[in-house]
C-alpha positions in Angstrom: 24.5 -10.4 1.0 22.9 -12.8 3.2 20.9 -12.6 6.5 19.1 -14.7 9.0 16.5 -13.8 11.6 14.9 -15.7 14.4 11.4 -15.1 15.5 9.7 -16.2 18.6 6.5 -14.9 20.1 4.0 -15.7 22.9 0.8 -14.0 23.8 -0.2 -14.1 27.4 -3.8 -12.6 27.9 -4.8 -12.0 31.6 -8.5 -10.8 31.5 -9.6 -9.7 34.8 -13.3 -9.5 33.7 -14.9 -11.8 31.1 -18.1 -10.5 29.5 -19.3 -14.0 28.8 -18.6 -16.0 31.9 -18.1 -12.9 34.3 -15.1 -14.7 35.7 -11.4 -14.0 35.3 -9.7 -15.9 32.5 -6.1 -16.4 31.3 -5.0 -17.3 27.8 -1.6 -18.3 26.6 -0.6 -18.8 23.0 3.0 -19.5 22.1 4.0 -19.7 18.4 6.6 -22.0 16.9 10.1 -20.5 16.7 10.7 -19.4 12.9 14.1 -18.9 11.3 13.8 -16.6 8.3 16.7 -16.5 5.8 17.4 -14.0 3.0 19.9 -13.9 0.3 20.5 -11.3 -2.5 22.9 -10.6 -5.4 23.5 -7.1 -6.8 25.4 -6.5 -10.1 26.3 -3.3 -11.9 26.0 -3.8 -15.7 27.8 -0.9 -17.1 27.4 2.6 -15.6 23.7 3.1 -16.4 22.1 -0.3 -15.3 22.0 -2.3 -12.2 20.3 -5.7 -11.3 19.2 -7.0 -7.9 17.9 -10.6 -7.3 16.7 -11.5 -3.8 15.2 -14.6 -2.3 13.7 -14.4 1.3 11.3 -16.2 3.8 9.1 -14.2 6.2 7.1 -14.8 9.3 4.0 -12.6 10.3 2.1 -13.6 13.4 -1.5 -12.5 14.0 -1.8 -9.1 15.5 -3.4 -8.6 19.0 -6.5 -7.1 17.1 -6.9 -10.3 15.1 -6.4 -12.6 18.3 -8.8 -10.4 20.4 -11.7 -9.5 18.3 -14.1 -6.5 18.8 -16.9 -8.4 20.5 -14.4 -10.0 22.8 -13.6 -13.5 21.4 -10.0 -14.8 21.9 -9.0 -16.7 18.6 -6.3 -18.9 19.8 -6.5 -21.1 16.7 -5.0 -18.4 14.3 -1.6 -19.4 12.9 1.2 -17.0 11.7 1.5 -16.3 8.0 4.5 -17.7 6.3 5.6 -16.5 3.1 8.6 -17.0 0.4 9.3 -14.1 -1.9 11.4 -14.0 -5.2 12.1 -10.6 -6.5 14.1 -9.2 -9.6 14.9 -5.6 -9.8 16.4 -3.5 -12.6 17.3 0.1 -12.2 19.0 2.4 -14.6 19.1 5.4 -16.9 17.7 5.6 -20.4 18.7 9.0 -21.4 21.5 10.5 -19.0 20.3 13.5 -17.1 16.7 13.0 -18.5 15.1 9.7 -18.1 15.5 7.0 -15.5 13.6 3.8 -14.6 13.2 1.3 -11.7 11.6 -2.0 -12.7 10.7 -4.8 -10.1 9.0 -8.2 -10.5 8.1 -10.5 -7.8 6.6 -13.9 -7.1 5.3 -14.3 -3.4 3.8 -17.5 -2.0 2.0 -17.1 1.2 0.8 -19.8 3.6 -1.9 -19.5 6.1 -3.0 -16.2 4.9 -5.1 -14.3 7.4 -8.5 -12.9 6.1 -11.4 -11.2 7.5 -14.5 -13.4 8.1 -17.7 -11.4 9.4 -20.1 -13.5 11.4 -24.0 -13.0 10.9 -24.0 -10.2 13.4 -21.5 -8.4 11.5 -18.5 -8.8 13.8 -15.3 -9.0 12.0 -13.5 -12.2 12.8 -10.3 -13.7 11.4 -9.2 -17.0 10.0 -6.4 -18.7 8.2 -7.1 -19.0 4.4 -4.8 -21.6 3.3 -2.3 -20.7 0.4 -2.2 -17.5 -1.7 0.0 -16.6 -4.6 0.8 -13.0 -5.4 2.6 -12.0 -8.6 3.4 -8.5 -9.5 5.1 -6.1 -11.7 6.1 -2.5 -10.8 7.6 0.2 -12.9 8.7 3.6 -12.2 9.9 6.3 -14.8 11.3 9.6 -13.7 11.8 12.5 -16.4 13.5 15.7 -16.1 12.0 17.3 -19.2 13.1 21.1 -18.9 15.6 23.0 -16.9 16.5 26.6 -17.7 17.4 30.0 -16.0 14.8 32.3 -18.1 11.5 32.2 -19.6 7.9 31.6 -18.0 8.4 27.9 -17.5 11.8 27.3 -15.7 11.8 23.6 -15.1 9.4 20.6 -15.7 9.8 17.2 -14.1 7.6 14.4 -14.3 7.1 10.8 -13.0 4.9 7.8 -13.8 4.4 4.6 -11.8 2.4 1.6 -13.0 1.6 -1.5 -11.0 0.2 -5.0 -12.0 -0.9 -7.3 -9.3 -2.2 -10.8 -10.0 -3.1 -11.9 -6.4 -5.3 -15.1 -6.1 -6.1 -17.8 -3.5 -4.4 -20.8 -4.3 -6.2 -23.0 -1.8 -9.0 -21.6 0.3 -12.3 -23.2 1.6 -14.6 -21.4 3.9 -17.9 -22.6 5.3 -18.2 -25.3 2.5 -17.3 -22.7 -0.1 -14.4 -23.2 -2.2 -12.7 -19.8 -3.3 -9.6 -21.3 -4.8 -8.5 -19.4 -7.8 -10.5 -16.3 -7.0 -8.7 -12.9 -6.8 -7.7 -11.7 -3.3 -10.1 -8.9 -2.4 -8.8 -5.4 -1.7 -6.2 -5.2 -4.5 -6.7 -3.5 -7.9 -5.1 -5.4 -10.7 -3.8 -2.4 -12.6 -3.0 1.1 -10.9 -1.4 4.0 -12.6 0.0 7.3 -11.2 1.3 10.3 -12.9 2.8 13.5 -11.4 4.2 16.8 -13.0 6.0 19.5 -11.1 6.3 22.8 -12.7 8.6 25.8 -11.6 7.4 29.0 -13.2 8.8 32.5 -13.3 8.2 34.9 -10.2 8.4 32.0 -7.6 5.3 30.2 -8.6 5.0 26.4 -8.7 2.4 24.2 -9.9 1.9 20.5 -9.2 -0.6 18.1 -10.9 -1.3 14.4 -10.1 -3.4 11.8 -11.6 -4.4 8.4 -10.1 -6.1 5.6 -11.9 -7.4 2.4 -10.1 -9.0 -0.8 -11.6 -12.1 -2.4 -10.1 -11.3 -4.0 -6.9 -12.7 -7.2 -5.7 -14.5 -6.6 -2.4 -15.4 -10.3 -1.2 -13.8 -13.6 -1.3 -16.5 -14.7 -3.8 -15.5 -11.8 -6.0 -19.3 -11.2 -6.6 -18.8 -7.5 -5.8 -16.3 -4.9 -7.0 -15.7 -1.3 -6.7 -15.9 0.8 -10.0 -12.7 1.8 -11.6 -12.1 5.5 -11.0 -9.9 8.5 -12.2 -8.6 10.9 -9.5 -7.0 14.4 -10.4 -5.4 16.7 -7.9 -3.8 20.1 -8.4 -1.7 22.6 -6.3 -0.6 26.1 -7.1 2.1 27.7 -4.7 4.1 30.8 -4.5 7.4 31.2 -2.4 9.4 34.4 -1.8 12.7 34.5 0.3 14.2 37.7 1.6 17.4 38.2 3.6 15.5 37.7 6.9 11.9 36.5 6.1 10.4 34.0 3.9 6.7 33.5 2.7 4.9 30.6 1.1 1.3 30.6 -0.2 -0.5 27.7 -1.8 -3.9 26.6 -2.8 -5.1 23.2 -3.9 -8.0 21.3 -5.1 -8.3 17.4 -4.4 -10.6 15.4 -6.8 -10.6 18.1 -9.4 -13.1 16.2 -11.4 -15.5 15.3 -8.8 -15.0 11.6 -9.2 -17.1 9.3 -7.0 -15.0 6.5 -5.4 -14.5 4.5 -2.1 -11.7 5.8 0.2 -10.9 2.4 1.8 -13.2 -0.6 1.4 -14.4 -3.0 4.1 -13.7 -6.4 2.6 -16.2 -9.2 3.1 -18.4 -6.7 5.0 -21.6 -7.9 6.5 -24.7 -6.7 4.8 -22.7 -5.7 1.7 -21.5 -2.6 3.7 -18.2 -2.4 1.5 -17.8 1.1 0.8 -16.3 4.3 2.7 -17.4 7.1 0.2 -14.7 9.6 -0.3 -15.3 13.3 -0.5 -16.0 15.0 -3.8 -14.0 18.2 -4.9 -12.6 19.8 -1.8 -10.3 22.8 -1.4 -7.3 23.8 0.8 -5.1 26.9 1.3 -2.3 27.6 3.5 0.3 30.3 4.5 3.8 29.9 5.9 6.0 32.5 7.3 9.7 32.3 8.0 11.7 34.8 10.1 15.5 34.5 10.7 16.7 36.3 14.0 20.4 35.6 13.6 
């Protein structure tokens, strides 16, 4: 398969009141028209394996938030990001009806990467960061471990996903500081997710999830990083369905082990204000009622 898209964009900003000059101003920024091709090849290898190879080029212009910053500056010098991505995907079954997998590897080269650049007042500005290279591997496993009509445990399904991200600045100089070769802030090198869904006798369900994240670099210089953390969630539910009515009850706990972590980080934050602390253990419950009047 193959595809081709044309991207053309112009910003026309008509400011009726300007906080700096107190006079109306109009700004226009027109980006160069970009053609983005994509080509992909897919192949079934037997009945239990398929392969997919793709090559694509992309175009991502700066958003209006990046062009017009919080304090009112108009950044007309920002250029669009342009990227080329190579990706290989393998999908198949290892044990029919029991174990399947999805594996993807990619190499992504991005030019004119847009990064945050706070000034000395803490105002978040944006600038192009030269070239970045992003290599990654993503693996998903789905397991159907048990399915039966009787017994306390009726079914058990589980899934595991793992990601490896090697993202770095290839060529990036900011304020006479050379960050070339540093890791891109905001991305954990290794993450792991696990999920188990249990169907129990009597209409009860139990869902368990686990998430692990590596330390995440928080600034371009890689001098500050978040700590690695482990996050465990649990949810217990009960469902009953009658002829005309249905009921669902559920109770859950997020962050079962009371882990301390940051839920969203401010990258390159002024004054080292990188972290947004997440809640410790918290609880929720709910009730759903269903009625059929047919």
